[in-house]
VEXZA-948075 format. One record per atom (N, C-alpha, C): x, y, z. Coordinates in steps of 0.001 Angstrom, whole numbers, padded with zeros to 6 digits, always signed. Each point is the difference from the previous one (the first is absolute). Layout:
BEGIN
XYZ ...
END
This chain:
BEGIN
+009988-017087-011776 +000934+000152-001114 +000873-001236-000156 +000347-000640+001114 +000783-001231-000086 -000824-001108-000652 -001276-000082+000332 -000861-001056-000535 -000226+000133-001502 +000217+001194-000536 -000171+000175-001444 +001065-000727-000797 +001121-000304+000638 +001134-000560-000727 -000211-001443-000398 -000126-000253-001286 -000087-001370-000494 +001390-000590-000229 +001011+000865-000083 +001379-000461-000163 +000896+000998+000728 +001248-000345+000254 +000892+000899+000759 +000131+001392-000596 -000035+000091-001326 +000140+001322-000625 -001178+000901+000353 -001209-000568-000042 -001180+000787+000345 +000028+000377+001476 +000409-000949+000851 +000067+000279+001438 +000978+001128+000285 +001145-000023-000642 +000988+001061+000216 -000545+001354-000430 -000657+000017-001160 -000582+001261-000478 -001085+000496+000943 -000836-000930+000469 -001082+000384+000908 +000556+000573+001305 +001018-000635+000550 +000603+000497+001237 +000651+001360-000221 +000666+000167-001119 +000642+001278-000293 -001037+001114-000108 -001089-000239-000731 -001044+001014-000153 -000687+000278+001327 -000188-001041+000811 -000640+000191+001297 +000862+000862+000915 +001305-000289+000040 +000906+000808+000813 +000093+001428-000515 -000049+000145-001323 +000067+001330-000614 -001207+000847+000383 -001179-000615+000016 -001220+000747+000330 -000165+000205+001498 +000597-000873+000811 -000183+000129+001442 +000561+001307+000516 +001176+000389-000520 +000579+001268+000440 -000915+001170-000313 -000600-000010-001192 -000925+001069-000384 -001211+000023+000931 -000575-001167+000248 -001197-000074+000833 +000295+000495+001415 +001111-000447+000579 +000319+000399+001368 +000329+001487+000090 +000741+000520-000994 +000328+001426+000021 -001250+000864-000129 -000961-000445-000805 -001225+000770-000191 -000904-000069+001218 -000055-001170+000634 -000963-000195+001077 +000526+000408+001372 +001327+000076+000178 +000534+000274+001338 -000482+001338+000566 -000008+001120-000764 -000544+001249+000571 -001469-000117+000395 -000779-000730-000793 -001413-000198+000341 -000124-000796+001283 +000814-001024+000128 -000003-000826+001201 +000358+000816+001236 +001068+000794-000097 +000437+000790+001153 -001061+001028+000396 -000610+000631-000983 -001033+000994+000309 -001251-000645+000603 -000324-001194-000472 -001148-000713+000551 +000225-000346+001463 +001179-000529+000318 +000317-000342+001386 +000026+001244+000872 +000528+001100-000525 +000021+001252+000763 -001420+000472+000308 -000873-000082-001002 -001387+000422+000198 -000688-000871+001044 +000214-001312-000074 -000598-000896+000990 +000520+000301+001403 +001291+000290+000112 +000575+000310+001309 -000581+001289+000568 -000104+001030-000836 -000539+001279+000463 -001453-000155+000443 -000789-000685-000812 -001411-000196+000343 -000130-000815+001278 +000768-001065+000103 -000080-000843+001197 +000415+000754+001256 +001105+000762-000076 +000456+000752+001166 -001007+001076+000403 -000549+000707-000995 -000970+001058+000301 -001270-000577+000618 -000466-001114-000540 -001207-000624+000547 +000241-000487+001421 +001168-000594+000254 +000298-000515+001330 +000090+001134+001022 +000708+001076-000350 +000164+001115+000946 -001325+000695+000245 -000743+000263-001060 -001292+000671+000153 -000975-000846+000812 -000003-001293-000230 -000905-000878+000750 +000368-000016+001483 +001297-000038+000278 +000432+000014+001403 -000421+001294+000697 +000202+001137-000684 -000397+001272+000604 -001514+000075+000182 -000736-000528-000957 -001452+000007+000096 -000476-000798+001205 +000579-001172+000180 -000481-000910+001050 +000474+000437+001378 +001249+000461+000104 +000583+000303+001314 -000120+001469+000382 +000548+000888-000838 +000133+001405+000409 -001325+000745-000011 -000807-000177-001054 -001216+000794-000138 -000966-000280+001144 -000163-001255+000353 -000920-000340+001094 +000507+000541+001336 +001326+000058+000173 +000558+000599+001213 -000256+001499+000017 +000173+000661-001159 -000299+001426-000089 -001469+000275+000332 -000855-000887-000396 -001425+000185+000274 -000255+000097+001495 +000611-000900+000778 -000185+000022+001454 +000580+001280+000610 +001149+000442-000516 +000625+001223+000528 -000879+001212-000263 -000517+000096-001204 -000836+001140-000343 -001293+000013+000812 -000577-001167+000236 -001229-000058+000792 +000259+000395+001444 +001175-000382+000552 +000329+000384+001376 +000115+001508+000155 +000529+000655-001011 +000143+001453+000069 -001251+000726-000488 -000979-000724-000437 -001236+000637-000441 +000154+000787-001280 +000957-000418-000853 +000231+000714-001253 -001026-000431-001051 -000577+000988-000645 -000955-000312-001054 +000755-000462-001241 -000354-001158-000477 +000717-000590-001121 -000578+000483-001329 +000874+000438-000927 -000494+000418-001313 -000477-001203-000807 -000660+000290-001107 -000590-001070-000813 +001061-000938-000559 +001148+000552-000402 +001033-000852-000570 +000569-000938+001054 +000072+000453+001236 +000477-000880+001079 -001015-001098+000288 -001265+000345-000004 -001024-001020+000181 +000045-001045-001109 +000269+000458-001233 +000150-000937-001107 +001215-000902+000213 +001096+000584+000485 +001208-000789+000271 -000258-001052+001060 -000731+000376+001044 -000315-000960+001065 -000900-001114-000519 -000955+000364-000843 -000872-001027-000585 +000805-000975-000855 +000941+000526-000792 +000845-000871-000809 +000889-000875+000872 +000491+000571+001123 +000828-000788+000915 -000799-001139+000622 -001248+000257+000331 -000844-001066+000540 -000199-001119-001021 -000198+000388-001260 -000156-001005-001048 +001286-000804-000191 +001136+000687+000055 +001282-000713-000116 +000185-000986+001139 -000412+000413+001213 +000099-000899+001139 -000895-001215-000127 -001139+000168-000652 -000926-001115-000165 +000416-000946-001132 +000572+000560-001074 +000284-000800-001200 +001495-000107-000297 +000850+000098+001007 +001444-000005-000215 +000490-001303-000638 -000649-001113+000286 +000468-001289-000499 -000110-000125-001519 -000792+000884-000639 -000107-000058-001458 +001317+000387-000687 +000868+000698+000725 +001280+000408-000576 +001065-001087+000078 -000261-001070+000761 +001016-001041+000166 +000395-000673-001318 -000945-000363-000899 +000443-000595-001276 +000911+000913-000810 -000306+001296+000007 +000841+000945-000739 +001395+000079+000616 +000070-000024+001342 +001306+000075+000671 +000824-001245-000298 -000634-001158+000095 +000720-001231-000304 +000413-000049-001472 -000835+000539-000872 +000342+000052-001419 +001269+000830-000212 +000073+001145+000654 +001184+000844-000144 +001247-000687+000539 -000136-000714+001121 +001162-000690+000574 +000498-001086-000939 -000924-000822-000499 +000393-001096-000892 +000590+000543-001300 -000668+001009-000585 +000498+000593-001243 +001378+000620+000215 +000177+000671+001132 +001294+000615+000277 +001115-001011+000112 -000260-001128+000673 +001030-001032+000153 +000336-000647-001343 -001041-000332-000773 +000248-000627-001306 +000718+000965-000933 -000443+001254-000004 +000629+000993-000870 +001459+000230+000383 +000285+000030+001305 +001380+000186+000444 +000882-001165-000436 -000560-001209+000057 +000774-001172-000431 +000318+000081-001491 -001003+000296-000819 +000221+000082-001447 +000951+001136-000339 -000155+001121+000699 +000853+001154-000291 +001453-000305+000356 +000211-000748+001104 +001360-000373+000383 +000626-000948-001017 -000838-000776-000694 +000488-000910-001028 +000182+000693-001357 -000301+001297-000071 +000117+000718-001256 -001121-000277-000970 -001173-000407+000526 -001132-000331-000850 -001137+000969+000264 -000932+000036-000928 -001156+000880+000099 -001247-000843+000230 -000806+000419+000968 -001231-000724+000317 -001113+001001+000217 -001141-000202-000651 -001144+000892+000100 -001057-000675+000871 -000362+000575+001150 -000977-000654+000881 -001418+000116-000536 -000858-000876+000503 -001423+000082-000324 -000595+001189+000745 -000915+000777-000594 -000632-000194-001306 +000723+000686-001139 +001186+000566+000294 +000705+000752-001036 +000493-000919-001107 +000362-001227+000348 +000403-000945-001027 -001138-000335-000946 -001219-000059+000536 -001163-000268-000851 -000303+001201-000890 +000235+001195+000504 -000320+001195-000772 +001001+000237-001121 +001285-000123+000312 +000981+000306-001040 +001258-000831+000179 -000175-001283+000286 +001143-000877+000184 +000672-000350-001312 +000879-000977+000082 +000730-000395-001189 -000946-000465-001102 +000292+000392-001215 -000859-000335-001128 +000414-001351-000569 -000928-000960+000058 +000269-001303-000606 +000006+000095-001517 -000700+000999-000543 -000012+000167-001450 +001403+000282-000532 +000768+000798+000740 +001369+000292-000427 +000844-001271+000022 -000189-000835+001014 +000728-001264+000060 -000375-000898-001165 -001295-000013-000355 -000441-000811-001136 +000658+000467-001297 +000073+001302-000203 +000632+000518-001224 +001481-000353-000059 +000665+000056+001148 +001419-000385+000014 +000158-001489-000315 -000917-000817+000536 +000072-001428-000286 -000250-000310-001459 -000974+000672-000602 -000262-000208-001427 +001211+000435-000823 +000642+001088+000415 +001187+000474-000724 +001107-001041+000029 +000176-000666+001163 +001035-001036+000106 -000296-001155-000948 -001255-000435-000027 -000369-001122-000868 +000121+000364-001481 -000471+001189-000358 +000077+000429-001398 +001452+000168-000432 +000837+000464+000926 +001412+000187-000307 +000676-001318-000354 -000550-001117+000486 +000541-001328-000312 -000749-000652-001152 -000670+000823-000842 -000670-000458-001223 -001181-000931+000287 -000655+000175+001130 -001178-000793+000316 -001215+000651-000648 -000904-000753-000602 -001218+000585-000577 -000776+000794+001040 -000644+001080-000441 -000590+000936+000934 -001132-000630+000809 -000798-000887-000627 -001076-000621+000762 +000548-000928+001072 +001087-000725-000314 +000622-000858+001002 +000679+000818+001097 +000570+001137-000383 +000636+000866+000997 -001031+000521+000998 -001141+000467-000508 -001052+000505+000887 -000534-001119+000886 -000203-001175-000571 -000500-001134+000772 +000992-000413+001081 +001270+000006-000325 +001030-000411+000963 +000060+000980+001169 -000047+001291-000305 +000018+001007+001066 -001263-000113+000850 -001143-000193-000646 -001243-000139+000747 -000007-001200+000914 +000690-001072-000379 +000043-001205+000824 +000871+000191+001237 +001078+000782-000140 +000973+000103+001090 -000158+001254+000856 -000715+001009-000459 -000053+001247+000759 -000776-000221+001307 +000444+000558+001128 -000661-000256+001284 -001412+000567+000095 -000293+001084-000712 -001324+000609+000058 -000999-000897-000745 -000908-000623+000765 -000916-000985-000588 -000937+000656-001003 -000556+001154+000361 -000938+000672-000892 +000665+000392-001310 +001187+000562+000090 +000725+000382-001212 +000390-001230-000803 +000340-001079+000676 +000339-001232-000694 -001144-000523-000848 -001220+000105+000528 -001169-000432-000774 -000202+000877-001229 +000206+001302+000166 -000137+000898-001141 +001023-000313-001085 +001236-000272+000408 +001038-000309-000972 -000281-001322-000703 -000496-000972+000748 -000339-001278-000620 -001105+000176-001037 -000997+000794+000337 -001079+000264-000952 +000516+000773-001205 +000902+000953+000234 +000569+000767-001113 +000804-000894-000928 +000723-000951+000563 +000777-000917-000850 -000918-000863-000860 -001149-000408+000570 -000961-000790-000778 -000594+000834-001132 -000320+001260+000296 -000530+000874-001045 +001035+000251-001086 +001259+000156+000420 +001073+000227-000973 +000209-001220-000870 -000027-001186+000625 +000150-001235-000776 -001167-000189-000964 -001174+000575+000338 -001156-000098-000874 -000017+000995-001138 +001002+000865-000061 +000096+000922-001129 -000133+001466+000357 -000380+000340+001234 -000125+001413+000385 +001378+000600+000263 +000142+001262-000293 +001265+000691+000267 +000286-000036+001496 +001246-000312+000361 +000325-000197+001409 -000093+001314+000788 +000313+001114-000648 -000121+001296+000684 -001465+000314+000301 -000869-000277-000967 -001427+000219+000226 -000533-000930+001090 +000528-001211+000055 -000432-000941+001037 +000372+000517+001388 +001235+000434+000153 +000439+000510+001300 -000732+001286+000372 -000213+000848-000998 -000711+001252+000280 -001464-000253+000354 -000639-000926-000706 -001395-000305+000291 -000200-000587+001388 +001016-000686+000529 -000089-000593+001339 +000529+000925+001082 +000436+001198-000370 +000452+000974+000988 +001423-000181+000479 +000798-000787-000704 +001390-000201+000406 +000861+001187-000404 -000251+000562-001170 +000730+001175-000470 -001003+001058-000419 +000476+001243-000072 -000856+001101-000410 -000029+000114-001516 -000879+000875-000492 -000092+000213-001450 +001301+000583-000548 +000605+000925+000745 +001262+000585-000450 +001106-001046-000045 +000063-000860+001014 +001010-001059+000011 -000235-000978-001153 -001270-000295-000287 -000313-000890-001113 +000503+000580-001320 -000201+001308-000198 +000458+000637-001235 +001524-000040-000109 +000686+000249+001100 +001467-000031-000018 +000508-001404-000304 -000606-001009+000619 +000454-001371-000202 -000282-000478-001427 -001095+000462-000599 -000264-000351-001394 +001068+000591-000916 +000370+001236+000262 +001052+000631-000809 +001335-000714+000198 +000269-000390+001251 +001257-000710+000273 +000029-001359-000671 -001149-000661-000083 -000057-001295-000682 +000364+000158-001472 -000539+001047-000627 +000323+000239-001412 +001450+000403-000182 +000558+000713+000991 +001386+000474-000116 +001020-001067+000387 -000445-001042+000680 +000903-001084+000375 +000748+000214+001295 -000434+000946+000831 +000654+000225+001298 -000998-000195+001152 -000760-001073-000098 -001047-000250+000994 +000535-000223+001411 +001077-000802+000214 +000486-000185+001383 +000367+001311+000680 +000673+000879-000737 +000373+001299+000573 -001250+000805+000347 -001004-000004-000882 -001226+000757+000253 -000750-000557+001207 -000012-001312+000151 -000674-000602+001157 +000675+000431+001305 +001319+000013-000002 +000714+000438+001212 -000258+001476+000284 -000043+000813-001039 -000284+001423+000201 -001415+000208+000534 -000961-000747-000524 -001374+000112+000490 -000105-000453+001451 +000807-000992+000384 +000008-000444+001397 +000515+001106+000918 +001059+000681-000434 +000534+001102+000809 -000997+001150+000081 -000672+000286-001105 -001021+001052+000013 -001136-000368+000937 -000399-001263+000000 -001065-000448+000897 +000408+000162+001453 +001248-000336+000316 +000485+000153+001371 +000008+001459+000416 +000509+000863-000883 +000040+001425+000339 -001407+000573+000139 -000933-000484-000814 -001377+000479+000103 -000603-000373+001357 +000300-001187+000485 -000468-000405+001316 +000598+000908+001088 +001276+000338-000153 +000652+000866+000986 -000618+001396-000025 -000273+000519-001182 -000621+001326-000097 -001373+000003+000654 -000763-001069-000202 -001313-000097+000650 +000147-000061+001516 +001007-000727+000452 +000234-000097+001444 +000355+001367+000584 +000863+000726-000688 +000369+001334+000488 -001188+000942-000012 -000831-000113-001033 -001190+000843-000058 -000934-000295+001168 -000222-001285+000280 -000851-000359+001127 +000583+000494+001317 +001310-000132+000164 +000630+000482+001233 -000101+001514+000114 +000131+000699-001118 -000142+001460+000030 -001407+000425+000399 -000986-000851-000293 -001374+000300+000394 -000261-000431+001439 +000487-001185+000351 -000281-000564+001325 +000726+000771+001096 +001243+000419-000255 +000800+000637+001057 -000654+001267+000555 -000376+000994-000831 -000645+001186+000587 -001343-000313+000643 -000742-000966-000556 -001281-000357+000609 +000211-000582+001394 +001013-000837+000151 +000296-000560+001322 +000436+001084+000971 +000834+000925-000473 +000465+001074+000887 -001153+000901+000433 -000898+000290-000934 -001167+000814+000350 -000894-000746+000986 -000202-001293-000262 -000827-000795+000909 +000608-000081+001395 +001324+000017+000092 +000654-000001+001310 -000001+001370+000639 +000098+001031-000824 +000078+001357+000549 -001311+000426+000651 -001133-000457-000517 -001291+000425+000546 -000183-000438+001449 +000154-001297+000358 -000140-000368+001418 +001075+000606+000898 +001217+000162-000549 +001050+000637+000803 -000358+001451+000303 -000523+000714-000994 -000406+001390+000219 -001142+000088+001006 -000973-000893-000124 -001115-000008+000962 +000512-000280+001401 +000924-000962+000129 +000566-000333+001311 +000760+001171+000597 +000840+000648-000817 +000796+001120+000516 -000884+001174+000408 -000937+000363-000863 -000881+001128+000318 -000887-000324+001198 -000532-001225+000021 -000885-000386+001090 +000675-000027+001351 +001297-000293+000023 +000727-000042+001272 +000517+001372+000417 +000427+000809-000941 +000643+001265+000351 -000997+001120+000286 -001128+000003-000654 -000963+001069+000249 -000449+000051+001463 -000447-001099+000609 -000376+000077+001414 +001192+000241+000921 +001207-000444-000397 +001181+000279+000806 +000280+001497+000053 -000116+000661-001140 +000213+001454-000035 -001044+000705+000866 -001238-000439-000141 -001064+000602+000817 +000238-000264+001487 +000443-001172+000364 +000276-000333+001404 +001152+000829+000547 +001064+000184-000773 +001113+000811+000450 -000406+001447+000212 -000804+000525-000910 -000474+001377+000155 -000844+000154+001254 -000855-000950+000285 -000831+000079+001216 +000853-000064+001263 +001035-000833-000008 +000849-000141+001179 +000859+001228+000233 +000409+000677-001075 +000816+001203+000184 -000865+001200+000350 
END
């Protein structure tokens, strides 16, 4: 947004709009960020505890049951087989453990600074939308009476997202060649058909900068809604995936213990 400024007035407007949108983005994304970190912590803790019990406790129970001559049920035999596999392939969990440690430290640092950070792969799935930033940048340029093709080209040159920058540059060339700028952006996937229709109406009404900023906010909220939807799907699936091995471990360990206690009494 600072690079968009060709003169102090544009720079001031760009900084003001950037600060104005930052509060919205952080307020929308902070609950998603906190829930994501919570989910990662729960999954990591459950995997670590279950793996430890599989490797240490289950194999010890196996020796105890064999000494007492207790017949092991099928679920216990399955638990022992899984424990043997965990003992053989335990090192495969090390990248995941280190990932959680690094993500936790980075997330704690950003959170202490009052900032929002989405770790990989969640940032790739529903991270910050560069399209919303592009719309805000175009709004700043248009607000300073810059021609629309030059505004799109300027934003495309300065925006950090290389792929989006190429699309904007191509859209500016198409616009300079006579094609409607909304159709150019829509054809390249920068805006949706609904956003294109709204921006065309705003162009005719003369309130294009305001419409661009509104479309940017809508784009940000749409990304947040998608993120929440994905988390609503991923969270129960993760809990179910964790509950199955925990249930097998608990049943496999307690069934022979109950049988052993009954035999001893």
